C-alpha positions as CSV (number, residue, x, y, z in Angstrom):
1,M,18.6,55.3,-31.1
2,E,22.2,54.2,-31.3
3,P,23.0,50.7,-29.9
4,P,24.8,50.7,-26.6
5,R,28.6,50.5,-26.9
6,R,30.7,48.0,-25.0
7,F,32.8,49.6,-22.3
8,H,36.5,49.4,-23.1
9,Y,38.1,49.2,-19.7
10,R,38.5,46.6,-17.0
11,P,36.2,47.5,-14.1
12,I,38.0,47.0,-10.7
13,C,36.4,46.0,-7.4
14,S,35.7,49.0,-5.1
15,A,36.9,47.1,-2.0
16,P,40.0,48.7,-0.5
17,R,43.3,47.2,-1.8
18,C,41.4,44.8,-4.2
19,E,42.7,44.7,-7.8
20,E,40.3,42.0,-9.0
21,T,38.0,42.5,-11.9
22,A,34.5,43.5,-10.8
23,V,31.7,41.4,-12.1
24,Y,28.9,43.1,-10.1
25,K,27.6,46.6,-9.7
26,I,26.0,47.4,-6.4
27,G,23.2,49.9,-6.9
28,A,19.7,51.1,-6.3
29,P,17.1,52.1,-9.0
30,W,16.6,55.9,-8.7
31,S,14.2,58.3,-10.4
32,D,13.2,61.9,-10.3
33,G,10.1,61.3,-12.5
34,P,11.2,61.7,-16.1
35,R,14.7,60.3,-15.6
36,R,15.8,57.0,-14.2
37,E,19.2,55.5,-13.5
38,L,21.0,53.1,-11.2
39,K,22.5,54.9,-8.2
40,N,26.0,53.4,-8.0
41,Y,27.3,52.3,-4.7
42,G,30.4,50.5,-6.1
43,L,31.7,47.6,-8.0
44,A,32.5,44.2,-6.6
45,C,34.4,41.0,-7.4
46,P,32.8,37.7,-6.2
47,A,35.0,37.7,-3.1
48,H,33.8,41.2,-1.9
49,C,30.2,41.2,-3.2
50,E,28.5,40.6,0.2
51,A,30.7,43.2,2.0
52,Q,30.2,45.8,-0.7
53,L,26.4,45.2,-0.5
54,A,26.3,45.6,3.3
55,R,28.3,48.8,3.0
56,A,26.0,50.1,0.3
57,R,22.9,49.4,2.4
58,V,24.3,51.4,5.3
59,N,25.1,54.3,2.9
60,R,21.7,54.1,1.4
61,N,20.0,54.3,4.8
62,G,21.6,57.7,5.3
63,L,20.6,59.2,2.0
64,K,18.0,62.0,2.0
65,L,15.9,62.2,-1.1
66,E,14.6,65.4,-2.6
67,V,10.9,66.0,-3.3
68,G,10.0,64.0,-6.4
69,E,12.8,61.6,-6.1
70,S,12.3,57.9,-5.5
71,M,14.8,55.1,-4.9
72,G,14.5,51.3,-4.7
73,D,16.3,48.9,-2.6
74,V,20.1,48.4,-2.9
75,R,20.8,45.2,-4.9
76,V,23.5,43.4,-6.8
77,F,23.5,43.7,-10.6
78,R,25.6,41.6,-12.9
79,L,27.9,43.8,-15.0
80,D,27.4,43.5,-18.8
81,P,29.6,45.5,-21.1
82,F,26.8,45.7,-23.7
83,R,24.0,47.0,-21.4
84,R,23.3,50.4,-19.8
85,D,23.1,50.4,-16.0
86,T,19.3,50.6,-16.1
87,D,19.2,47.4,-18.1
88,L,21.5,45.3,-16.0
89,E,20.3,42.0,-14.6
90,S,19.6,41.9,-10.8
91,V,21.2,38.9,-9.0
92,R,18.8,37.2,-6.5
93,E,19.5,38.5,-3.0
94,D,18.6,35.3,-1.3
95,A,21.2,33.3,-3.2
96,P,25.0,33.7,-2.9
97,A,26.4,35.7,-5.8
98,S,28.1,33.6,-8.4
99,P,30.5,34.8,-11.1
100,P,29.0,35.3,-14.6
101,P,29.5,32.4,-17.1
102,D,32.5,32.7,-19.4
């Protein structure tokens, strides 16, 4: 298997009118059995992380799954340009999100 490639773009926060670099992905683990991925609900900078998480949870609650599909809770994941979305590190929900180390 080929090693993951680093993404070559600057991810931007999904909050309206925000141009800051996103350091978090808001998502929920999804599977239909043989496949698994992180259902993307947006990207967030530290300033908009909590608001993006709240919006994603509302959207998740309205989602109808098909037979055979399963989805975990919406969480905050730290973006890492060398990891695939299913391998991203989840940030603890009971602690305020902090920016990644430089």
